[in-house]
C-alpha positions in Angstrom: -10.7 -44.2 51.7 -9.7 -42.9 48.2 -10.5 -39.3 47.4 -13.2 -38.8 44.8 -12.9 -36.4 41.9 -15.3 -34.1 43.8 -13.0 -34.1 46.8 -10.0 -33.3 44.5 -11.8 -30.4 42.9 -12.8 -29.0 46.2 -9.2 -29.2 47.4 -8.0 -27.5 44.3 -10.6 -24.8 44.7 -9.5 -24.2 48.3 -5.8 -24.1 47.2 -6.7 -21.7 44.4 -8.5 -19.4 46.9 -5.6 -19.4 49.3 -3.1 -18.7 46.6 -5.1 -15.7 45.3 -5.3 -14.3 48.8 -1.6 -15.0 49.6 -0.3 -13.5 46.3 -2.5 -10.5 46.6 -1.1 -9.8 50.0 2.5 -10.2 48.8 1.7 -7.8 45.9 0.5 -5.3 48.4 3.6 -5.6 50.5 5.9 -5.4 47.5 4.2 -2.7 45.5 2.5 -0.5 48.1 4.6 -0.9 51.2 8.0 -1.6 49.6 8.4 -4.3 52.3 8.3 -7.7 50.7 8.3 -10.7 53.1 9.2 -13.5 50.7 11.8 -13.9 48.0 11.3 -13.4 44.3 11.8 -17.2 43.9 9.2 -18.0 46.5 6.7 -15.6 44.9 7.4 -17.0 41.4 6.7 -20.5 42.7 3.3 -19.4 44.2 2.4 -17.6 41.0 3.4 -20.6 38.8 1.2 -22.9 40.9 -1.7 -20.5 40.6 -1.3 -20.3 36.8 -1.0 -24.1 36.6 -4.3 -24.6 38.5 -6.1 -22.1 36.3 -4.8 -23.6 33.1 -6.0 -27.0 34.1 -9.3 -25.7 35.5 -10.3 -22.5 33.8 -13.6 -22.4 35.7 -11.6 -21.6 38.9 -10.0 -18.4 37.4 -11.6 -15.6 39.3 -11.8 -11.9 38.3 -9.5 -10.9 41.0 -6.9 -13.5 40.3 -3.3 -12.1 40.3 -2.8 -13.8 36.9 -5.1 -11.1 35.4 -3.5 -8.2 37.3 -0.3 -6.3 37.5 1.3 -5.0 40.7 -1.1 -3.5 43.3 -3.5 -0.5 43.5 -2.0 2.9 44.0 -1.6 3.9 47.7 -3.4 6.9 49.2 -1.3 10.1 49.7 -0.5 10.6 46.0 -2.9 11.6 43.3 -4.0 8.8 41.0 -2.8 8.8 37.3 -4.7 6.8 34.7 -2.1 5.3 32.2 -3.1 6.1 28.6 -1.4 2.8 27.6 -1.4 0.0 30.3 1.9 -0.7 32.0 2.2 -4.5 31.8 4.5 -7.0 33.5 6.6 -9.7 32.0 6.5 -13.5 32.0 9.5 -15.2 33.5 11.9 -17.9 32.2 14.1 -19.8 34.7 15.9 -22.2 32.4 17.6 -22.4 29.0 14.7 -24.7 27.9 12.1 -22.1 28.7 14.0 -19.5 26.7 14.1 -21.9 23.7 10.4 -22.5 24.1 9.8 -18.8 24.1 11.7 -18.3 20.8 9.9 -21.3 19.3 6.5 -19.7 20.1 7.5 -16.4 18.5 8.8 -18.1 15.4 5.7 -20.2 15.1 3.4 -17.2 15.4 5.4 -15.1 12.9 5.6 -18.0 10.5 1.8 -18.3 10.5 1.2 -14.6 10.1 4.1 -13.4 7.8 5.2 -16.6 6.0 8.6 -16.2 7.7 11.1 -18.7 6.3 12.5 -21.3 8.7 16.1 -20.0 8.3 15.2 -16.3 8.5 16.9 -14.5 11.4 14.6 -13.1 14.1 16.3 -10.3 16.1 15.8 -9.7 19.8 17.1 -6.8 22.0 18.6 -8.3 25.1 18.9 -5.9 28.1 19.8 -6.0 31.8 16.6 -6.3 34.0 17.0 -3.5 36.5 15.8 -4.2 40.0 14.0 -0.9 40.7 10.6 0.7 40.5 8.8 1.0 37.2 8.0 4.6 36.3 6.4 6.5 33.4 7.3 10.1 32.4 5.0 12.1 30.2 6.5 14.8 28.0 4.4 17.3 26.0 6.2 19.5 23.5 9.5 18.3 25.1 8.6 19.4 28.6 8.1 17.0 31.5 4.5 17.4 32.7 3.8 14.2 34.6 5.5 11.2 36.3 3.7 8.1 37.6 4.5 4.7 39.1 3.1 1.6 37.5 0.6 0.9 40.3 -1.8 -1.9 39.2 -0.9 -1.4 35.5 -4.0 0.7 34.8 -3.5 3.4 37.4 -0.4 4.6 39.2 0.7 7.3 41.7 1.5 10.8 40.7 5.1 11.3 41.7 6.0 14.2 39.4 7.5 16.4 42.1 9.8 13.6 43.4 10.9 12.5 39.9 11.9 16.1 39.1 14.6 15.7 41.7 16.3 12.8 39.9 19.4 14.0 38.0 19.0 11.4 35.2 15.5 12.7 34.3 15.6 15.6 31.8 13.0 18.3 32.5 13.3 19.4 28.8 14.2 17.0 26.1 17.2 17.6 23.8 17.4 17.7 20.0 14.9 18.1 17.3 11.9 16.1 16.1 10.8 15.3 19.6 7.2 13.9 19.4 4.5 16.3 20.7 3.5 13.6 23.2 6.1 11.2 24.4 5.6 8.9 27.4 9.0 7.4 28.4 9.0 4.4 30.6 11.8 2.8 32.6 13.1 2.1 36.0 13.9 4.3 39.0 16.8 2.7 40.9 19.4 3.4 43.6 23.0 2.6 42.9 24.9 0.4 45.3 27.2 3.2 46.6 24.1 5.4 47.2 22.4 2.5 49.0 25.3 1.9 51.3 25.6 5.6 52.1 21.8 5.8 52.8 21.9 2.9 55.2 24.9 4.3 57.0 22.9 7.6 57.4 19.8 5.6 58.7 21.9 3.8 61.3 23.6 7.0 62.5 20.2 8.6 63.1 18.6 5.5 64.7 16.3 4.7 61.8 15.6 1.3 60.3 17.9 0.3 57.4 16.6 -0.7 54.0 16.8 -4.4 53.0 18.1 -3.8 49.5 18.5 -1.0 46.9 15.1 -1.8 45.3 13.2 -1.2 48.5 15.3 1.9 49.2 14.5 3.3 45.7 10.8 2.7 46.1 10.6 4.1 49.6 12.6 7.2 48.5 10.4 7.8 45.4 7.2 7.6 47.6 8.2 10.3 50.1 5.5 12.9 50.5 8.2 15.4 51.0 10.2 15.8 47.7 13.1 17.3 49.5 13.8 13.9 51.1 13.7 12.2 47.7 16.2 14.8 46.4 18.7 13.7 49.1 18.5 10.0 48.1 20.6 10.1 44.9 18.2 8.1 42.7 18.8 7.3 39.1 16.5 6.6 36.1 17.0 4.4 33.1 14.6 5.3 30.2 14.4 2.6 27.7 10.7 2.0 26.8 7.6 4.0 26.0 3.9 4.2 26.3 1.7 6.8 24.5 3.3 8.4 21.4 2.1 11.1 19.0 4.7 9.9 16.4 6.8 6.6 16.3 10.3 6.6 17.6 11.5 4.1 14.9 10.8 0.7 13.4 12.8 -1.3 16.0 13.6 -1.2 19.7 17.2 -0.6 18.8 16.3 2.5 16.8 13.9 3.8 19.4 16.5 3.4 22.2 18.9 5.5 20.1 16.2 8.2 19.8 15.6 8.1 23.6 19.4 8.5 24.1 19.5 11.5 21.8 16.7 13.1 23.9 18.9 12.9 27.0 17.9 9.6 28.7 20.4 7.1 30.1 19.9 3.6 28.8 20.3 0.3 30.6 23.6 -1.1 29.3 25.1 -3.4 28.4 22.4 -4.3 25.8 22.8 -6.4 22.7 21.0 -7.6 19.5 20.8 -11.4 19.4 19.3 -13.6 16.7 19.2 -17.1 18.3 18.5 -18.9 21.6 22.2 -19.7 21.9 23.1 -16.0 21.6 20.5 -14.9 24.1 21.6 -17.5 26.7 25.3 -16.6 26.1 24.4 -12.9 26.8 22.5 -14.0 30.0 25.6 -15.8 31.2 27.9 -12.9 30.4 25.7 -10.5 32.3 25.5 -12.9 35.2 29.3 -12.9 35.5 29.3 -9.0 35.4 26.4 -8.8 37.8 28.5 -8.3 40.9 30.6 -5.5 39.4 27.7 -3.4 38.0 27.0 -0.3 40.1 23.2 -1.2 40.2 21.2 -4.3 41.1 19.8 -6.5 38.4 17.8 -9.7 38.8 17.9 -11.1 35.3 17.8 -10.0 31.7 15.0 -9.2 29.3 14.6 -10.4 25.7 12.3 -8.3 23.4 11.4 -8.9 19.8 13.2 -6.0 18.0 10.8 -5.3 15.2 7.9 -3.3 16.4 5.5 -4.4 13.6 6.2 -8.0 14.7 5.5 -7.1 18.3 2.0 -6.0 17.1 1.5 -9.4 15.4 2.6 -11.3 18.6 0.2 -9.2 20.8 -0.5 -9.5 24.5 -2.1 -11.6 27.1 -3.9 -10.3 30.1 -0.9 -9.0 32.0 2.1 -9.4 29.7 3.3 -9.1 26.1 3.8 -12.3 24.1 6.9 -10.7 22.4 9.1 -10.4 25.5 10.2 -12.4 28.5 12.5 -12.0 31.5 15.2 -14.6 32.1 15.8 -14.5 35.8 19.1 -15.2 37.6 19.4 -17.9 40.3 19.7 -16.7 43.9 23.2 -15.8 45.3 24.4 -18.3 48.0 26.9 -18.6 50.8 27.8 -21.1 53.6 27.6 -20.3 57.4 26.8 -21.9 60.7 23.4 -22.2 62.4 23.8 -20.9 65.9 20.2 -21.1 67.1 16.6 -21.2 66.0 14.2 -18.5 67.3 10.4 -18.6 67.1 8.6 -15.5 65.9 4.9 -15.0 66.5 2.9 -13.3 63.7 -0.4 -11.3 63.6 -2.5 -14.4 63.1 -0.5 -16.4 65.7 1.6 -18.2 63.2 4.9 -19.5 64.8 7.7 -19.0 62.3 11.1 -20.5 63.0 14.0 -18.1 62.2 17.6 -19.3 61.7 20.1 -17.3 63.8 23.2 -17.5 61.7 26.9 -16.7 62.1 27.0 -13.4 60.0 28.0 -14.0 56.4 28.1 -11.8 53.3 25.7 -12.9 50.6 25.5 -10.7 47.4 27.2 -7.8 49.2 24.8 -7.8 52.2 25.5 -9.2 55.6 23.0 -11.9 56.6 22.5 -13.1 60.2 18.9 -14.3 60.0 17.0 -16.6 57.5 13.6 -18.1 57.5 13.0 -21.8 58.0 9.3 -21.5 57.2 7.7 -24.2 59.4 8.3 -27.5 61.3 8.0 -29.6 58.2 10.6 -27.6 56.4 13.1 -28.1 59.2 12.5 -31.8 59.2 12.7 -32.1 55.4 16.0 -30.3 55.3 17.3 -32.1 58.4 18.4 -28.9 60.0 20.1 -29.0 63.4 21.6 -26.3 65.5 25.4 -26.3 64.9 25.0 -27.4 61.2 26.8 -25.6 58.4 24.1 -24.4 56.0 23.9 -23.0 52.5 21.8 -19.8 52.6 20.7 -17.6 49.7 19.1 -14.2 49.1 16.7 -15.2 46.4 15.7 -12.0 44.6 17.8 -10.2 47.2 14.9 -10.0 49.6 14.4 -12.5 52.5 17.4 -14.8 53.1 16.4 -18.5 53.2 18.1 -21.8 54.1 18.8 -23.9 51.0 20.3 -27.1 52.5 22.6 -28.6 55.1 26.3 -29.1 54.1 26.7 -32.8 54.7 30.5 -32.9 54.6 30.9 -30.4 57.4 30.5 -31.2 61.2 26.8 -31.8 62.0 24.8 -30.6 65.0 24.1 -33.3 67.6 20.4 -32.8 68.4 17.3 -32.4 66.2 15.3 -29.2 66.8 12.0 -29.8 68.7 9.3 -27.4 67.6 7.7 -25.8 70.7 4.2 -26.9 71.5 3.4 -23.6 73.3 3.7 -20.0 72.4 7.1 -18.6 73.4 5.5 -15.2 74.3 2.3 -16.0 76.2 2.8 -19.8 76.8 -0.6 -20.6 75.4 -0.8 -24.0 73.7 0.3 -24.1 70.1 -2.1 -25.8 67.7 -1.7 -27.2 64.2 -5.0 -27.7 62.4 -5.6 -30.7 60.1 -4.3 -30.0 56.6 -2.1 -27.0 57.7 1.7 -26.8 57.9 1.9 -24.0 60.5 1.6 -24.1 64.3 -0.3 -21.2 65.7 -0.6 -19.7 69.1 -4.1 -20.3 70.6 -3.9 -17.2 72.7 -5.5 -14.8 70.2 -5.5 -11.2 71.2 -4.5 -12.2 74.8 -1.1 -13.0 73.4 1.1 -9.8 73.5 2.9 -10.7 70.3 -0.3 -11.1 68.3 -1.9 -8.1 69.9 1.2 -5.9 68.9 1.3 -7.3 65.4 -2.5 -6.7 65.0 -2.1 -3.1 66.2 0.6 -2.5 63.6 -1.7 -3.9 61.0 -4.6 -1.8 62.2 -2.8 1.5 61.8 -1.1 0.5 58.5 -1.5 2.4 55.2 -4.3 0.2 53.7 -6.2 -0.2 57.0 -6.9 2.8 59.3 -3.9 4.6 57.8 -3.1 6.7 60.9 -0.1 9.0 59.9 2.6 9.2 62.5 1.6 6.0 64.3 4.1 3.5 62.9 5.8 0.4 64.2 8.1 2.3 66.6 5.3 4.3 68.2 3.1 1.2 68.5 5.9 -0.7 70.2 6.5 2.2 72.7 2.8 2.7 73.5 2.3 -1.0 73.9 5.3 -1.4 76.3 4.0 1.6 78.3 0.6 -0.1 78.7 -1.2 2.8 76.9 -2.4 0.9 73.8 -3.2 -2.8 74.0 -6.2 -2.9 71.7 -7.4 -0.7 68.7 -9.9 1.2 70.8 -7.0 2.4 73.1 -5.6 4.4 70.2 -8.5 6.7 70.3 -7.9 7.4 74.0 -4.3 8.7 73.4 -5.6 12.2 73.7 -5.8 11.6 77.4 -2.1 10.9 77.4 -1.1 14.2 75.6 0.7 15.7 78.5 2.6 12.5 79.3 3.5 12.1 75.7 5.0 15.6 75.4 7.3 14.7 78.3 8.8 11.8 76.4 12.0 12.1 74.3 11.3 12.6 70.6 7.8 14.0 71.1 7.4 17.8 70.9 4.2 19.9 70.9 4.0 19.8 67.1 4.5 16.0 66.7 2.0 15.3 69.5 -0.6 17.7 68.0 -0.1 16.1 64.5 -0.4 12.6 65.9 -3.6 13.3 67.8 -5.1 15.1 64.8 -4.3 12.1 62.6 -6.0 9.8 65.1 -9.1 12.0 65.4 -9.3 12.2 61.6 -9.8 8.4 61.4 -12.9 8.2 63.7 -14.9 8.0 60.5 -13.9 5.0 58.5 -15.3 3.0 55.6 -16.7 -0.5 56.3 -14.2 -2.2 54.0 -11.3 -0.6 55.7 -12.8 -1.4 59.1 -13.2 -5.1 58.3 -9.7 -5.3 56.8 -8.1 -3.5 59.8 -9.4 -6.1 62.2 -6.8 -8.5 60.8 -9.1 -11.5 60.5 -7.3 -14.4 59.0 -7.7 -14.9 55.2 -9.5 -11.5 54.8 -7.4 -9.2 52.6 -8.4 -5.9 51.1 -10.2 -7.3 48.1 -12.2 -9.7 50.3 -13.0 -7.0 52.8 -14.4 -4.8 50.0 -16.6 -7.6 48.6 -17.9 -8.4 52.1 -18.6 -4.7 52.8 -20.5 -4.3 49.5 -22.6 -7.4 50.4 -23.7 -6.5 53.9 -23.6 -2.7 53.4 -23.6 -1.7 57.1 -21.4 -2.7 60.0 -24.5 -3.6 62.0 -25.7 -6.0 59.3 -22.2 -7.5 59.0 -21.7 -8.0 62.8 -25.1 -9.6 63.2 -24.5 -11.9 60.3 -21.1 -12.9 61.6 -22.4 -13.7 65.0 -25.0 -16.0 63.4 -22.1 -17.7 61.4 -20.2 -18.2 64.6 -23.3 -19.8 66.2 -23.5 -22.3 63.3 -26.4 -20.8 61.4 -26.2 -22.6 58.1 -28.1 -20.0 56.2 -25.8 -17.2 57.4 -22.7 -19.2 56.5 -24.2 -20.0 53.0 -24.9 -16.3 52.5 -21.3 -15.4 53.4 -20.0 -18.2 51.2 -22.0 -16.9 48.2 -19.9 -13.7 48.0 -17.5 -13.7 45.1 -14.0 -14.9 46.2 -15.2 -16.0 49.6 -14.8 -19.7 50.4 -14.7 -22.1 53.3 -11.5 -20.7 54.6 -13.0 -17.2 55.1 -16.2 -18.6 56.5 -14.3 -20.6 59.1 -12.0 -17.6 59.9 -15.0 -15.4 60.5 -16.7 -18.0 62.7 -13.4 -18.4 64.7 -13.0 -14.7 65.1 -16.6 -14.0 66.4 -16.5 -17.1 68.6 -13.7 -15.7 70.7 -14.9 -13.4 73.5 -11.7 -11.5 73.5 -12.2 -10.5 69.8 -15.8 -9.6 70.3 -14.8 -7.4 73.2 -12.2 -5.6 71.1 -14.8 -5.1 68.4 -17.4 -3.7 70.7 -14.9 -1.3 72.3 -13.7 -0.1 68.9 -17.3 0.5 67.7 -17.8 2.9 70.7 -14.9 5.0 69.4 -15.5 5.1 65.6 -18.3 5.6 63.1 -18.3 3.1 60.3 -19.6 4.4 57.1 -22.1 2.2 55.2 -20.9 0.9 51.8 -22.5 2.7 48.9 -24.8 0.7 46.8 -23.8 0.1 43.2 -25.6 2.5 41.0 -27.0 0.8 37.9 -28.6 2.9 35.0 -32.3 2.1 34.6 -31.9 1.9 30.9 -28.9 -0.5 30.9 -29.6 -3.3 28.5 -27.3 -5.8 30.3 -28.7 -5.5 33.9 -28.6 -9.0 35.4 -26.9 -10.5 32.4 -23.9 -12.8 32.8 -21.1 -11.9 30.4 -17.6 -13.3 29.7 -14.8 -11.5 27.9 -12.2 -13.4 26.0 -9.3 -12.5 23.7 -7.6 -9.1 23.2 -9.9 -6.1 22.9 -9.0 -3.2 20.6 -10.6 -0.2 22.3 -10.0 -0.9 25.9 -8.3 -3.3 28.3 -10.0 -6.4 29.5 -10.1 -4.9 33.0 -11.7 -1.7 31.8 -14.3 -3.7 29.8 -15.2 -5.9 32.8 -15.4 -2.8 35.1 -17.7 -1.1 32.6 -19.9 -4.1 32.4 -20.3 -4.4 36.2 -21.1 -0.7 36.4 -24.0 -1.3 33.9 -25.3 -4.1 36.1 -23.9 -7.1 34.4 -22.4 -10.0 36.2 -18.9 -10.7 34.8 -17.8 -14.3 34.9 -14.4 -15.9 34.4 -15.7 -19.0 32.6 -18.4 -19.9 30.1 -21.4 -22.0 31.2 -25.0 -22.5 30.3 -25.9 -19.6 32.5 -23.7 -17.2 30.4 -25.8 -14.7 28.3 -23.1 -13.2 26.2 -19.4 -14.0 25.3 -17.6 -10.9 24.0 -14.7 -12.2 21.8 -11.7 -10.2 20.9 -8.6 -11.1 18.9 -7.0 -14.5 19.7 -10.1 -15.7 21.5 -9.5 -19.3 22.5 -11.2 -22.1 24.5 -13.9 -19.8 25.9 -15.1 -19.0 22.4 -15.2 -22.6 21.4 -17.1 -23.5 24.6 -19.6 -20.7 23.9 -20.1 -22.1 20.4 -20.6 -25.6 21.8 -23.2 -24.5 24.3 -25.0 -22.2 21.9 -24.2 -19.0 24.0 -24.5 -15.8 22.1 -21.1 -14.5 20.9 -20.6 -10.8 20.2 -17.7 -9.0 18.6 -16.3 -6.0 20.5 -18.2 -3.6 18.1 -21.5 -5.5 18.6 -21.0 -5.3 22.4 -20.3 -1.6 22.3 -23.3 -1.0 20.1 -25.5 -2.9 22.6 -24.3 -0.9 25.7 -24.2 2.4 23.8 -27.3 2.5 21.8 -27.6 5.4 19.3 
């Protein structure tokens, strides 16, 4: 039977929801934990697909969509810094054609706004794109007073003490005419020699090595002990700016020279280019030099040189219209597939991993690569014994590109296992899914261990001193097999002190950290359980909806029993769809999971979610509002947050139920739709006058 338009839209909605959850999780792993699990290329493909869906169906664009956000929220452990000027991301180009299209858009906009002649040159500053950690340094009267990571673009982490240990960062600026307030932005990075030395040191002390210099730099900058950061030989390129009390120049070129005179190191080699051909030629030259540079780069950046023209071009929600990053293709090499192992993840996913004859790719020895799933193995025709092309796309997780056909082939096709290699429970593949999963649930040791690692992670219960190594040890000893067991570790204190690596101080600190987490917020509690499809954002929304753990547990039991009203109530929560409803039902239908939950609730106190406080006098309580275009006095995110705090419902698309559309500069289709539907349209000033009477 042919699919109806309704079926197609439902499938797109489900795909959109899954993409939002998946990308948000990858953002958290990359920006908060410095431990990405997919390559830049794979991430870019997911992001492009999400943007494609939202462009074709604007009504599916949710407020928490990654297309409207930058990075991830700051982690706990550092103070939070609010950026005076948002730190945005960049759009990417992957081909010469996309670079040419970018230049055409810029020329078209400038021609309309400035009457730019067709043959007039338009200058761009082309710079290497450093693969590090974005950082902002605030100087007042020439003195360094604050340093912050990008975070989610609006708020970052206060890393001032750590940044002061970086030799490239001046504590006091050189020269005269330094602006009273100068916020210098750039990239913290680790050179390749420093990276190699650090990993040698990690190996010598039995610690885990870093995957690449970017992860090493991020992990080093986020040390709570600044003396550790000081030992890591980090560098800093300062080439951009945020808040200024006085301009640095009329062009990027002039501003860069000013920053250099103040004592900052610039990201070289950089060049002024005036055509697509010159930009692409620069990209190719830098690509050739890439292997010989002492630091990692993953592309180049093109920025409109004139600052007044940048203002004309403006910004979209998460990136400037006057700049773009031209990414490099992944580095590749050939090697032999010696075996295929199956790894079992937290949610039971069976992931095939290629065991390779070690080969050097981009300066790093690779012996494992992901094969993703059964369909991917079949599509590429991979057999044990084949010669494969492997790549480190974005220098993160190695992946198999293709089989080399003109080399000797393996004799037998790989048969994907139909049972879990760890617990021998049947493997299941649900309709419409590409992954096989272990059906053993928490009875599977592999899933139980992975869920324990998730449970104690930074964004879940955040138990300091209880990391992957400790979880593995306690699990193998039989001390900790479920989350509740963690809170009984105090009964093992004497046994723990007798084990190598655990002294009185470390045991005391660990048990203190465990005890400090006996009180936990509902949103963290829900997220920590590791329920499939339930990320941090979804857990927060669920917590705000049910308010107490008792109400949530009762409702989820009813969902598991097939109560349609309970399921509809869960589905009504913003960003919750069928996938989450089904995951909740599956979780609460399993006796093992319910037993784990009951045991945990005996050990901890779950704090009720605070109700949203809405001012009695708010003129927009219950009103549905939509923001469109660029606002002058605040970011779109700030405006939406303010509206929600005043009791308004913020929607991502315009409908007959919309009460107000607040239109800023460059408002597009939403403004037109509001006009067509007769929805009240307010300017930014009119909106502010409404919510701030008098």
